PyMOL Python script that loads the backbone (N, CA, C, O; Angstrom):
from pymol import cmd

cmd.read_pdbstr("""\
ATOM      1  N   MET A   1       1.215   9.675 -25.182  1.00  0.00           N
ATOM      2  CA  MET A   1       1.016   9.576 -23.665  1.00  0.00           C
ATOM      3  C   MET A   1       0.975  10.379 -23.145  1.00  0.00           C
ATOM      4  O   MET A   1       1.564  11.143 -23.910  1.00  0.00           O
ATOM      5  N   THR A   2       0.678  11.042 -22.185  1.00  0.00           N
ATOM      6  CA  THR A   2       0.685  11.985 -21.117  1.00  0.00           C
ATOM      7  C   THR A   2       1.667  12.013 -19.744  1.00  0.00           C
ATOM      8  O   THR A   2       1.373  11.083 -18.993  1.00  0.00           O
ATOM      9  N   PRO A   3       2.579  12.719 -19.324  1.00  0.00           N
ATOM     10  CA  PRO A   3       3.007  11.879 -17.966  1.00  0.00           C
ATOM     11  C   PRO A   3       1.732  11.355 -17.094  1.00  0.00           C
ATOM     12  O   PRO A   3       1.584  10.296 -16.484  1.00  0.00           O
ATOM     13  N   GLY A   4       0.837  12.509 -17.256  1.00  0.00           N
ATOM     14  CA  GLY A   4      -0.442  11.789 -16.107  1.00  0.00           C
ATOM     15  C   GLY A   4      -0.978  10.420 -16.830  1.00  0.00           C
ATOM     16  O   GLY A   4      -1.141   9.412 -16.143  1.00  0.00           O
ATOM     17  N   GLU A   5      -1.098  10.417 -17.459  1.00  0.00           N
ATOM     18  CA  GLU A   5      -1.725   8.734 -17.911  1.00  0.00           C
ATOM     19  C   GLU A   5      -0.654   8.078 -17.444  1.00  0.00           C
ATOM     20  O   GLU A   5      -0.907   7.419 -16.435  1.00  0.00           O
ATOM     21  N   ILE A   6       0.650   8.017 -17.890  1.00  0.00           N
ATOM     22  CA  ILE A   6       1.667   7.140 -17.520  1.00  0.00           C
ATOM     23  C   ILE A   6       1.692   6.941 -15.780  1.00  0.00           C
ATOM     24  O   ILE A   6       2.237   6.085 -15.084  1.00  0.00           O
ATOM     25  N   SER A   7       1.183   7.660 -15.569  1.00  0.00           N
ATOM     26  CA  SER A   7       1.476   8.034 -13.685  1.00  0.00           C
ATOM     27  C   SER A   7       0.515   6.894 -12.999  1.00  0.00           C
ATOM     28  O   SER A   7       0.634   6.156 -12.021  1.00  0.00           O
ATOM     29  N   ALA A   8      -0.683   7.154 -14.182  1.00  0.00           N
ATOM     30  CA  ALA A   8      -1.894   6.472 -13.509  1.00  0.00           C
ATOM     31  C   ALA A   8      -1.897   5.202 -13.858  1.00  0.00           C
ATOM     32  O   ALA A   8      -2.574   4.399 -13.216  1.00  0.00           O
ATOM     33  N   LEU A   9      -1.221   4.856 -14.820  1.00  0.00           N
ATOM     34  CA  LEU A   9      -1.463   2.790 -15.101  1.00  0.00           C
ATOM     35  C   LEU A   9       0.081   2.449 -14.109  1.00  0.00           C
ATOM     36  O   LEU A   9       0.497   1.290 -14.118  1.00  0.00           O
ATOM     37  N   ILE A  10       0.878   3.565 -13.263  1.00  0.00           N
ATOM     38  CA  ILE A  10       1.928   2.800 -12.798  1.00  0.00           C
ATOM     39  C   ILE A  10       1.010   2.835 -11.438  1.00  0.00           C
ATOM     40  O   ILE A  10       0.979   1.843 -10.710  1.00  0.00           O
ATOM     41  N   SER A  11       0.357   3.875 -11.164  1.00  0.00           N
ATOM     42  CA  SER A  11      -0.165   3.886 -10.025  1.00  0.00           C
ATOM     43  C   SER A  11      -1.486   2.660  -9.497  1.00  0.00           C
ATOM     44  O   SER A  11      -1.737   2.545  -8.298  1.00  0.00           O
ATOM     45  N   ALA A  12      -1.887   2.212 -10.061  1.00  0.00           N
ATOM     46  CA  ALA A  12      -3.045   1.030 -10.686  1.00  0.00           C
ATOM     47  C   ALA A  12      -2.544  -0.245 -10.464  1.00  0.00           C
ATOM     48  O   ALA A  12      -3.304  -1.187 -10.239  1.00  0.00           O
ATOM     49  N   GLN A  13      -1.405  -0.357 -10.502  1.00  0.00           N
ATOM     50  CA  GLN A  13      -0.461  -1.106 -11.055  1.00  0.00           C
ATOM     51  C   GLN A  13       0.260  -1.507  -9.611  1.00  0.00           C
ATOM     52  O   GLN A  13       0.338  -2.716  -9.392  1.00  0.00           O
ATOM     53  N   LEU A  14       0.742  -0.692  -8.709  1.00  0.00           N
ATOM     54  CA  LEU A  14       1.425  -0.027  -7.884  1.00  0.00           C
ATOM     55  C   LEU A  14       0.756   0.441  -6.813  1.00  0.00           C
ATOM     56  O   LEU A  14       1.264   1.407  -6.244  1.00  0.00           O
ATOM     57  N   PRO A  15      -0.672  -0.176  -6.214  1.00  0.00           N
ATOM     58  CA  PRO A  15      -1.039   0.712  -5.163  1.00  0.00           C
ATOM     59  C   PRO A  15      -0.230   1.545  -3.984  1.00  0.00           C
ATOM     60  O   PRO A  15       0.420   0.785  -3.265  1.00  0.00           O
ATOM     61  N   SER A  16      -0.145   2.739  -3.683  1.00  0.00           N
ATOM     62  CA  SER A  16       0.199   3.314  -2.677  1.00  0.00           C
ATOM     63  C   SER A  16       1.692   3.870  -2.976  1.00  0.00           C
ATOM     64  O   SER A  16       2.304   4.345  -2.019  1.00  0.00           O
ATOM     65  N   CYS A  17       2.134   3.848  -3.881  1.00  0.00           N
ATOM     66  CA  CYS A  17       3.259   4.198  -4.418  1.00  0.00           C
ATOM     67  C   CYS A  17       3.378   5.868  -5.090  1.00  0.00           C
ATOM     68  O   CYS A  17       2.409   6.481  -5.537  1.00  0.00           O
ATOM     69  N   ARG A  18       4.713   6.368  -5.034  1.00  0.00           N
ATOM     70  CA  ARG A  18       4.938   7.714  -5.688  1.00  0.00           C
ATOM     71  C   ARG A  18       5.153   7.406  -7.022  1.00  0.00           C
ATOM     72  O   ARG A  18       5.482   6.248  -7.277  1.00  0.00           O
ATOM     73  N   VAL A  19       5.051   8.100  -7.806  1.00  0.00           N
ATOM     74  CA  VAL A  19       4.880   7.960  -8.878  1.00  0.00           C
ATOM     75  C   VAL A  19       5.425   9.882  -9.641  1.00  0.00           C
ATOM     76  O   VAL A  19       4.520  10.709  -9.747  1.00  0.00           O
ATOM     77  N   THR A  20       6.218  10.098  -9.871  1.00  0.00           N
ATOM     78  CA  THR A  20       6.500  11.456 -10.934  1.00  0.00           C
ATOM     79  C   THR A  20       7.206  11.020 -12.255  1.00  0.00           C
ATOM     80  O   THR A  20       8.318  10.492 -12.284  1.00  0.00           O
ATOM     81  N   ILE A  21       6.330  11.339 -13.492  1.00  0.00           N
ATOM     82  CA  ILE A  21       6.857  11.158 -14.617  1.00  0.00           C
ATOM     83  C   ILE A  21       7.241  12.542 -15.197  1.00  0.00           C
ATOM     84  O   ILE A  21       6.624  13.563 -14.893  1.00  0.00           O
ATOM     85  N   GLU A  22       8.505  12.518 -16.218  1.00  0.00           N
ATOM     86  CA  GLU A  22       8.719  14.042 -16.802  1.00  0.00           C
ATOM     87  C   GLU A  22       8.994  13.556 -18.492  1.00  0.00           C
ATOM     88  O   GLU A  22       9.437  12.472 -18.870  1.00  0.00           O
ATOM     89  N   SER A  23       8.673  14.458 -19.143  1.00  0.00           N
ATOM     90  CA  SER A  23       8.865  14.299 -20.800  1.00  0.00           C
ATOM     91  C   SER A  23       8.952  15.366 -20.914  1.00  0.00           C
ATOM     92  O   SER A  23       8.450  16.166 -20.125  1.00  0.00           O
ATOM     93  N   GLU A  24       9.698  15.717 -22.059  1.00  0.00           N
ATOM     94  CA  GLU A  24       9.623  17.206 -22.892  1.00  0.00           C
ATOM     95  C   GLU A  24       8.441  17.008 -23.933  1.00  0.00           C
ATOM     96  O   GLU A  24       7.416  17.690 -23.933  1.00  0.00           O
ATOM     97  N   ASP A  25       8.787  15.762 -25.010  1.00  0.00           N
ATOM     98  CA  ASP A  25       7.893  15.519 -25.827  1.00  0.00           C
ATOM     99  C   ASP A  25       7.169  14.680 -25.699  1.00  0.00           C
ATOM    100  O   ASP A  25       6.878  14.218 -26.802  1.00  0.00           O
ATOM    101  N   ASN A  26       6.402  13.909 -24.446  1.00  0.00           N
ATOM    102  CA  ASN A  26       4.997  12.671 -24.588  1.00  0.00           C
ATOM    103  C   ASN A  26       5.771  11.547 -25.430  1.00  0.00           C
ATOM    104  O   ASN A  26       5.182  10.500 -25.699  1.00  0.00           O
ATOM    105  N   THR A  27       6.724  11.704 -25.730  1.00  0.00           N
ATOM    106  CA  THR A  27       7.705   9.775 -26.277  1.00  0.00           C
ATOM    107  C   THR A  27       8.431   9.617 -25.559  1.00  0.00           C
ATOM    108  O   THR A  27       8.330   8.427 -25.258  1.00  0.00           O
ATOM    109  N   HIS A  28       9.317  10.125 -24.917  1.00  0.00           N
ATOM    110  CA  HIS A  28      10.311  10.002 -24.114  1.00  0.00           C
ATOM    111  C   HIS A  28      10.163  10.660 -22.723  1.00  0.00           C
ATOM    112  O   HIS A  28       9.994  11.812 -22.323  1.00  0.00           O
ATOM    113  N   PHE A  29      10.283   9.583 -22.220  1.00  0.00           N
ATOM    114  CA  PHE A  29       9.266   9.847 -20.546  1.00  0.00           C
ATOM    115  C   PHE A  29      10.707   8.977 -19.570  1.00  0.00           C
ATOM    116  O   PHE A  29      11.103   7.866 -19.922  1.00  0.00           O
ATOM    117  N   ALA A  30      11.256   9.653 -18.480  1.00  0.00           N
ATOM    118  CA  ALA A  30      11.865   9.498 -16.941  1.00  0.00           C
ATOM    119  C   ALA A  30      10.634   9.667 -15.952  1.00  0.00           C
ATOM    120  O   ALA A  30       9.824  10.579 -15.783  1.00  0.00           O
ATOM    121  N   ALA A  31      10.834   8.326 -15.323  1.00  0.00           N
ATOM    122  CA  ALA A  31       9.928   8.003 -14.654  1.00  0.00           C
ATOM    123  C   ALA A  31      11.102   7.314 -13.030  1.00  0.00           C
ATOM    124  O   ALA A  31      12.055   6.549 -12.887  1.00  0.00           O
ATOM    125  N   THR A  32      10.066   8.357 -11.984  1.00  0.00           N
ATOM    126  CA  THR A  32      10.960   7.908 -10.669  1.00  0.00           C
ATOM    127  C   THR A  32       9.755   7.555  -9.642  1.00  0.00           C
ATOM    128  O   THR A  32       8.976   8.359  -9.130  1.00  0.00           O
ATOM    129  N   VAL A  33       9.806   5.929  -9.445  1.00  0.00           N
ATOM    130  CA  VAL A  33       8.841   5.494  -8.524  1.00  0.00           C
ATOM    131  C   VAL A  33       9.499   5.030  -7.437  1.00  0.00           C
ATOM    132  O   VAL A  33      10.657   4.614  -7.483  1.00  0.00           O
ATOM    133  N   VAL A  34       8.653   5.087  -6.202  1.00  0.00           N
ATOM    134  CA  VAL A  34       8.652   4.677  -5.012  1.00  0.00           C
ATOM    135  C   VAL A  34       7.715   3.847  -4.199  1.00  0.00           C
ATOM    136  O   VAL A  34       6.789   4.257  -3.499  1.00  0.00           O
ATOM    137  N   SER A  35       8.121   2.541  -4.413  1.00  0.00           N
ATOM    138  CA  SER A  35       6.977   1.413  -3.704  1.00  0.00           C
ATOM    139  C   SER A  35       7.208   0.487  -2.529  1.00  0.00           C
ATOM    140  O   SER A  35       8.320  -0.022  -2.667  1.00  0.00           O
ATOM    141  N   ALA A  36       6.747   0.161  -1.684  1.00  0.00           N
ATOM    142  CA  ALA A  36       7.303  -1.342  -0.881  1.00  0.00           C
ATOM    143  C   ALA A  36       7.237  -2.255  -1.127  1.00  0.00           C
ATOM    144  O   ALA A  36       7.760  -3.179  -0.505  1.00  0.00           O
ATOM    145  N   ALA A  37       6.424  -2.376  -2.346  1.00  0.00           N
ATOM    146  CA  ALA A  37       6.761  -3.456  -3.666  1.00  0.00           C
ATOM    147  C   ALA A  37       7.907  -3.773  -4.282  1.00  0.00           C
ATOM    148  O   ALA A  37       8.212  -4.732  -4.991  1.00  0.00           O
ATOM    149  N   PHE A  38       8.532  -2.777  -3.891  1.00  0.00           N
ATOM    150  CA  PHE A  38       9.759  -3.053  -4.868  1.00  0.00           C
ATOM    151  C   PHE A  38      10.801  -3.779  -3.904  1.00  0.00           C
ATOM    152  O   PHE A  38      11.974  -3.807  -4.276  1.00  0.00           O
ATOM    153  N   ALA A  39      10.477  -4.327  -2.776  1.00  0.00           N
ATOM    154  CA  ALA A  39      11.265  -4.455  -1.158  1.00  0.00           C
ATOM    155  C   ALA A  39      12.346  -6.096  -1.682  1.00  0.00           C
ATOM    156  O   ALA A  39      11.727  -7.156  -1.770  1.00  0.00           O
ATOM    157  N   GLY A  40      13.001  -6.091  -1.806  1.00  0.00           N
ATOM    158  CA  GLY A  40      14.056  -7.263  -1.864  1.00  0.00           C
ATOM    159  C   GLY A  40      14.143  -7.982  -3.275  1.00  0.00           C
ATOM    160  O   GLY A  40      14.717  -9.020  -3.603  1.00  0.00           O
ATOM    161  N   LEU A  41      13.399  -7.104  -3.981  1.00  0.00           N
ATOM    162  CA  LEU A  41      13.914  -6.986  -6.172  1.00  0.00           C
ATOM    163  C   LEU A  41      14.846  -6.198  -6.483  1.00  0.00           C
ATOM    164  O   LEU A  41      15.115  -5.013  -6.285  1.00  0.00           O
ATOM    165  N   PRO A  42      15.332  -7.132  -7.049  1.00  0.00           N
ATOM    166  CA  PRO A  42      16.569  -6.431  -7.998  1.00  0.00           C
ATOM    167  C   PRO A  42      16.344  -5.681  -8.323  1.00  0.00           C
ATOM    168  O   PRO A  42      15.187  -5.342  -8.072  1.00  0.00           O
ATOM    169  N   GLN A  43      17.217  -4.700  -9.192  1.00  0.00           N
ATOM    170  CA  GLN A  43      16.715  -3.431 -10.071  1.00  0.00           C
ATOM    171  C   GLN A  43      15.498  -3.967 -11.657  1.00  0.00           C
ATOM    172  O   GLN A  43      14.344  -3.610 -11.893  1.00  0.00           O
ATOM    173  N   LEU A  44      16.156  -4.640 -12.211  1.00  0.00           N
ATOM    174  CA  LEU A  44      15.515  -5.638 -13.053  1.00  0.00           C
ATOM    175  C   LEU A  44      14.114  -6.405 -12.664  1.00  0.00           C
ATOM    176  O   LEU A  44      13.271  -6.706 -13.509  1.00  0.00           O
ATOM    177  N   GLY A  45      14.053  -6.542 -11.953  1.00  0.00           N
ATOM    178  CA  GLY A  45      12.589  -7.092 -11.042  1.00  0.00           C
ATOM    179  C   GLY A  45      11.778  -5.658 -10.942  1.00  0.00           C
ATOM    180  O   GLY A  45      10.628  -5.565 -11.371  1.00  0.00           O
ATOM    181  N   ARG A  46      12.475  -4.550 -10.338  1.00  0.00           N
ATOM    182  CA  ARG A  46      11.717  -3.588 -10.258  1.00  0.00           C
ATOM    183  C   ARG A  46      11.079  -2.877 -11.325  1.00  0.00           C
ATOM    184  O   ARG A  46      10.020  -2.254 -11.259  1.00  0.00           O
ATOM    185  N   HIS A  47      11.992  -3.066 -12.530  1.00  0.00           N
ATOM    186  CA  HIS A  47      11.843  -2.151 -13.974  1.00  0.00           C
ATOM    187  C   HIS A  47      10.530  -3.301 -14.447  1.00  0.00           C
ATOM    188  O   HIS A  47       9.455  -2.786 -14.756  1.00  0.00           O
ATOM    189  N   ARG A  48      10.643  -4.734 -14.489  1.00  0.00           N
ATOM    190  CA  ARG A  48       9.415  -5.028 -15.212  1.00  0.00           C
ATOM    191  C   ARG A  48       8.245  -5.151 -14.211  1.00  0.00           C
ATOM    192  O   ARG A  48       7.434  -6.038 -14.474  1.00  0.00           O
ATOM    193  N   LEU A  49       8.051  -4.495 -13.235  1.00  0.00           N
ATOM    194  CA  LEU A  49       6.691  -4.502 -12.732  1.00  0.00           C
ATOM    195  C   LEU A  49       6.519  -2.838 -13.174  1.00  0.00           C
ATOM    196  O   LEU A  49       5.425  -2.394 -12.826  1.00  0.00           O
ATOM    197  N   VAL A  50       6.985  -2.318 -13.543  1.00  0.00           N
ATOM    198  CA  VAL A  50       6.749  -0.817 -14.423  1.00  0.00           C
ATOM    199  C   VAL A  50       6.300  -1.128 -15.397  1.00  0.00           C
ATOM    200  O   VAL A  50       5.116  -0.862 -15.605  1.00  0.00           O
ATOM    201  N   TYR A  51       7.134  -1.864 -16.445  1.00  0.00           N
ATOM    202  CA  TYR A  51       7.092  -2.286 -17.701  1.00  0.00           C
ATOM    203  C   TYR A  51       5.637  -3.360 -17.405  1.00  0.00           C
ATOM    204  O   TYR A  51       5.094  -3.715 -18.451  1.00  0.00           O
ATOM    205  N   GLN A  52       5.257  -3.668 -16.641  1.00  0.00           N
ATOM    206  CA  GLN A  52       3.769  -4.799 -16.635  1.00  0.00           C
ATOM    207  C   GLN A  52       2.622  -3.529 -16.778  1.00  0.00           C
ATOM    208  O   GLN A  52       1.658  -3.430 -17.538  1.00  0.00           O
ATOM    209  N   ALA A  53       3.103  -2.670 -15.797  1.00  0.00           N
ATOM    210  CA  ALA A  53       2.033  -1.498 -15.949  1.00  0.00           C
ATOM    211  C   ALA A  53       1.416  -1.076 -16.921  1.00  0.00           C
ATOM    212  O   ALA A  53       0.208  -0.980 -17.139  1.00  0.00           O
ATOM    213  N   LEU A  54       2.854  -0.663 -17.876  1.00  0.00           N
ATOM    214  CA  LEU A  54       2.587   0.027 -19.017  1.00  0.00           C
ATOM    215  C   LEU A  54       2.217  -1.170 -20.588  1.00  0.00           C
ATOM    216  O   LEU A  54       1.968  -0.699 -21.697  1.00  0.00           O
ATOM    217  N   GLY A  55       2.258  -2.367 -20.365  1.00  0.00           N
ATOM    218  CA  GLY A  55       2.204  -3.434 -21.041  1.00  0.00           C
ATOM    219  C   GLY A  55       2.443  -2.931 -22.251  1.00  0.00           C
ATOM    220  O   GLY A  55       3.506  -2.330 -22.407  1.00  0.00           O
ATOM    221  N   THR A  56       1.536  -3.058 -23.345  1.00  0.00           N
ATOM    222  CA  THR A  56       2.052  -2.787 -25.043  1.00  0.00           C
ATOM    223  C   THR A  56       2.376  -1.561 -25.432  1.00  0.00           C
ATOM    224  O   THR A  56       2.932  -1.279 -26.494  1.00  0.00           O
ATOM    225  N   ARG A  57       1.833  -0.360 -24.079  1.00  0.00           N
ATOM    226  CA  ARG A  57       2.329   0.892 -24.848  1.00  0.00           C
ATOM    227  C   ARG A  57       3.832   1.358 -24.667  1.00  0.00           C
ATOM    228  O   ARG A  57       4.258   2.454 -25.032  1.00  0.00           O
ATOM    229  N   MET A  58       4.668   0.236 -23.970  1.00  0.00           N
ATOM    230  CA  MET A  58       6.164   0.514 -24.401  1.00  0.00           C
ATOM    231  C   MET A  58       6.095  -0.133 -25.581  1.00  0.00           C
ATOM    232  O   MET A  58       5.428  -1.075 -26.009  1.00  0.00           O
ATOM    233  N   GLY A  59       7.167   0.780 -26.134  1.00  0.00           N
ATOM    234  CA  GLY A  59       7.717   0.666 -27.415  1.00  0.00           C
ATOM    235  C   GLY A  59       6.517   1.412 -28.712  1.00  0.00           C
ATOM    236  O   GLY A  59       6.676   1.682 -29.903  1.00  0.00           O
ATOM    237  N   ALA A  60       5.578   1.520 -27.967  1.00  0.00           N
ATOM    238  CA  ALA A  60       4.660   2.043 -29.108  1.00  0.00           C
ATOM    239  C   ALA A  60       4.305   3.390 -28.662  1.00  0.00           C
ATOM    240  O   ALA A  60       4.985   4.264 -29.199  1.00  0.00           O
ATOM    241  N   GLU A  61       3.459   3.782 -27.858  1.00  0.00           N
ATOM    242  CA  GLU A  61       3.214   5.767 -27.406  1.00  0.00           C
ATOM    243  C   GLU A  61       4.146   5.915 -26.729  1.00  0.00           C
ATOM    244  O   GLU A  61       4.651   7.015 -26.953  1.00  0.00           O
ATOM    245  N   ILE A  62       4.865   5.141 -25.695  1.00  0.00           N
ATOM    246  CA  ILE A  62       6.198   5.389 -25.096  1.00  0.00           C
ATOM    247  C   ILE A  62       7.135   4.786 -26.208  1.00  0.00           C
ATOM    248  O   ILE A  62       6.861   3.743 -26.801  1.00  0.00           O
ATOM    249  N   HIS A  63       8.137   5.450 -26.412  1.00  0.00           N
ATOM    250  CA  HIS A  63       9.046   5.078 -26.894  1.00  0.00           C
ATOM    251  C   HIS A  63      10.445   4.689 -26.013  1.00  0.00           C
ATOM    252  O   HIS A  63      11.306   3.852 -26.283  1.00  0.00           O
ATOM    253  N   ALA A  64      10.385   5.234 -25.331  1.00  0.00           N
ATOM    254  CA  ALA A  64      11.351   4.884 -24.358  1.00  0.00           C
ATOM    255  C   ALA A  64      11.291   5.999 -22.784  1.00  0.00           C
ATOM    256  O   ALA A  64      10.957   7.173 -22.627  1.00  0.00           O
ATOM    257  N   LEU A  65      11.737   5.046 -21.939  1.00  0.00           N
ATOM    258  CA  LEU A  65      11.371   5.420 -20.517  1.00  0.00           C
ATOM    259  C   LEU A  65      12.413   4.905 -19.458  1.00  0.00           C
ATOM    260  O   LEU A  65      12.456   3.711 -19.162  1.00  0.00           O
ATOM    261  N   SER A  66      13.316   5.909 -18.852  1.00  0.00           N
ATOM    262  CA  SER A  66      13.681   5.436 -17.903  1.00  0.00           C
ATOM    263  C   SER A  66      13.186   5.353 -16.897  1.00  0.00           C
ATOM    264  O   SER A  66      12.228   6.100 -16.696  1.00  0.00           O
ATOM    265  N   ILE A  67      13.612   4.415 -15.820  1.00  0.00           N
ATOM    266  CA  ILE A  67      13.071   4.117 -14.704  1.00  0.00           C
ATOM    267  C   ILE A  67      14.369   4.629 -13.339  1.00  0.00           C
ATOM    268  O   ILE A  67      15.506   4.180 -13.479  1.00  0.00           O
ATOM    269  N   ARG A  68      14.161   5.261 -12.494  1.00  0.00           N
ATOM    270  CA  ARG A  68      14.511   5.468 -11.123  1.00  0.00           C
ATOM    271  C   ARG A  68      13.408   4.627  -9.895  1.00  0.00           C
ATOM    272  O   ARG A  68      12.481   5.339  -9.510  1.00  0.00           O
ATOM    273  N   ALA A  69      13.478   3.116  -9.259  1.00  0.00           N
ATOM    274  CA  ALA A  69      12.472   2.537  -8.718  1.00  0.00           C
ATOM    275  C   ALA A  69      13.317   2.739  -7.011  1.00  0.00           C
ATOM    276  O   ALA A  69      14.460   2.586  -6.580  1.00  0.00           O
ATOM    277  N   HIS A  70      12.710   2.930  -6.755  1.00  0.00           N
ATOM    278  CA  HIS A  70      13.284   2.607  -5.278  1.00  0.00           C
ATOM    279  C   HIS A  70      12.055   2.531  -4.245  1.00  0.00           C
ATOM    280  O   HIS A  70      10.920   2.965  -4.438  1.00  0.00           O
ATOM    281  N   THR A  71      12.641   1.757  -2.889  1.00  0.00           N
ATOM    282  CA  THR A  71      11.915   1.685  -1.712  1.00  0.00           C
ATOM    283  C   THR A  71      11.528   2.575  -1.126  1.00  0.00           C
ATOM    284  O   THR A  71      12.101   3.616  -1.449  1.00  0.00           O
ATOM    285  N   PRO A  72      10.299   2.756   0.122  1.00  0.00           N
ATOM    286  CA  PRO A  72      10.562   3.699   0.419  1.00  0.00           C
ATOM    287  C   PRO A  72      11.816   4.645   1.366  1.00  0.00           C
ATOM    288  O   PRO A  72      12.212   5.807   1.458  1.00  0.00           O
ATOM    289  N   GLU A  73      12.083   3.369   1.922  1.00  0.00           N
ATOM    290  CA  GLU A  73      13.578   3.369   2.851  1.00  0.00           C
ATOM    291  C   GLU A  73      14.506   4.031   2.318  1.00  0.00           C
ATOM    292  O   GLU A  73      15.061   4.995   2.847  1.00  0.00           O
ATOM    293  N   GLU A  74      14.835   3.426   0.872  1.00  0.00           N
ATOM    294  CA  GLU A  74      15.937   3.861   0.012  1.00  0.00           C
ATOM    295  C   GLU A  74      15.326   5.363  -0.348  1.00  0.00           C
ATOM    296  O   GLU A  74      15.837   6.478  -0.450  1.00  0.00           O
ATOM    297  N   TRP A  75      14.592   5.077  -0.426  1.00  0.00           N
ATOM    298  CA  TRP A  75      14.150   7.004  -0.731  1.00  0.00           C
ATOM    299  C   TRP A  75      14.569   7.636  -0.267  1.00  0.00           C
ATOM    300  O   TRP A  75      15.344   8.433  -0.797  1.00  0.00           O
ATOM    301  N   LEU A  76      14.184   7.621   1.417  1.00  0.00           N
ATOM    302  CA  LEU A  76      14.626   8.497   2.241  1.00  0.00           C
ATOM    303  C   LEU A  76      16.166   8.594   2.659  1.00  0.00           C
ATOM    304  O   LEU A  76      16.645   9.629   3.120  1.00  0.00           O
ATOM    305  N   ARG A  77      16.943   7.346   2.444  1.00  0.00           N
ATOM    306  CA  ARG A  77      17.955   7.501   2.744  1.00  0.00           C
ATOM    307  C   ARG A  77      18.432   8.187   1.616  1.00  0.00           C
ATOM    308  O   ARG A  77      19.286   8.938   2.090  1.00  0.00           O
ATOM    309  N   LEU A  78      18.380   8.402   0.230  1.00  0.00           N
ATOM    310  CA  LEU A  78      18.346   9.506  -0.851  1.00  0.00           C
ATOM    311  C   LEU A  78      17.997  10.532  -0.761  1.00  0.00           C
ATOM    312  O   LEU A  78      18.510  11.447  -1.405  1.00  0.00           O
ATOM    313  N   ASN A  79      17.356  10.638  -0.218  1.00  0.00           N
ATOM    314  CA  ASN A  79      16.057  12.215   0.211  1.00  0.00           C
ATOM    315  C   ASN A  79      16.282  12.813   1.997  1.00  0.00           C
ATOM    316  O   ASN A  79      15.321  13.440   2.442  1.00  0.00           O
ATOM    317  N   PRO A  80      17.003  12.695   2.559  1.00  0.00           N
ATOM    318  CA  PRO A  80      16.730  12.950   3.995  1.00  0.00           C
ATOM    319  C   PRO A  80      16.266  13.873   4.530  1.00  0.00           C
ATOM    320  O   PRO A  80      15.744  13.868   5.645  1.00  0.00           O
ATOM    321  N   ALA A  81      16.432  15.040   3.600  1.00  0.00           N
ATOM    322  CA  ALA A  81      15.716  16.134   4.280  1.00  0.00           C
ATOM    323  C   ALA A  81      14.343  16.224   3.534  1.00  0.00           C
ATOM    324  O   ALA A  81      13.800  17.326   3.456  1.00  0.00           O
ATOM    325  N   GLU A  82      13.620  14.867   2.857  1.00  0.00           N
ATOM    326  CA  GLU A  82      11.935  14.833   2.635  1.00  0.00           C
ATOM    327  C   GLU A  82      11.361  14.219   3.925  1.00  0.00           C
ATOM    328  O   GLU A  82      11.639  13.022   4.004  1.00  0.00           O
ATOM    329  N   GLU A  83      10.561  14.745   5.074  1.00  0.00           N
ATOM    330  CA  GLU A  83       9.969  14.595   6.245  1.00  0.00           C
ATOM    331  C   GLU A  83       8.731  13.839   5.919  1.00  0.00           C
ATOM    332  O   GLU A  83       8.198  13.123   6.766  1.00  0.00           O
ATOM    333  N   ASN A  84       8.333  13.953   4.910  1.00  0.00           N
ATOM    334  CA  ASN A  84       6.737  13.596   4.505  1.00  0.00           C
ATOM    335  C   ASN A  84       7.157  12.741   3.192  1.00  0.00           C
ATOM    336  O   ASN A  84       6.697  12.891   2.060  1.00  0.00           O
ATOM    337  N   ALA A  85       8.109  11.837   3.598  1.00  0.00           N
ATOM    338  CA  ALA A  85       8.488  10.764   2.255  1.00  0.00           C
ATOM    339  C   ALA A  85       7.401   9.832   2.206  1.00  0.00           C
ATOM    340  O   ALA A  85       6.658   9.657   3.172  1.00  0.00           O
ATOM    341  N   PRO A  86       7.240   9.019   0.737  1.00  0.00           N
ATOM    342  CA  PRO A  86       6.380   8.224   0.737  1.00  0.00           C
ATOM    343  C   PRO A  86       5.927   7.139   1.522  1.00  0.00           C
ATOM    344  O   PRO A  86       4.841   7.557   1.122  1.00  0.00           O
ATOM    345  N   ARG A  87       5.665   6.153   2.247  1.00  0.00           N
ATOM    346  CA  ARG A  87       5.519   4.591   2.558  1.00  0.00           C
ATOM    347  C   ARG A  87       5.032   3.754   1.814  1.00  0.00           C
ATOM    348  O   ARG A  87       5.202   2.615   2.249  1.00  0.00           O
ATOM    349  N   GLY A  88       4.358   3.819   0.633  1.00  0.00           N
ATOM    350  CA  GLY A  88       3.580   3.066  -0.054  1.00  0.00           C
ATOM    351  C   GLY A  88       4.289   1.833  -0.836  1.00  0.00           C
ATOM    352  O   GLY A  88       3.612   1.063  -1.517  1.00  0.00           O
TER     353      GLY A  88
END
""", "prot")
cmd.dss("prot")
cmd.show_as("cartoon", "prot")
cmd.util.cbc("prot")
cmd.orient("prot")
């Protein structure tokens, strides 16, 4: 899979989110996902939402995925210089 394909799958599951996917080999990926859907969820719950979006591709086309999952408010605290941070 490509980073673009993974980004599209996550975006379809979590509308209005911001997704950044990085990979050097299209097998091991790092995802940063910012979504209001994460509000009130622990990290495990956030990761589950992302894994649900990828379904059976996890462990098959996607060998490994590290996930950074934040709400828009958390993202702003971590990145205060980002004036137009996502609100989705």
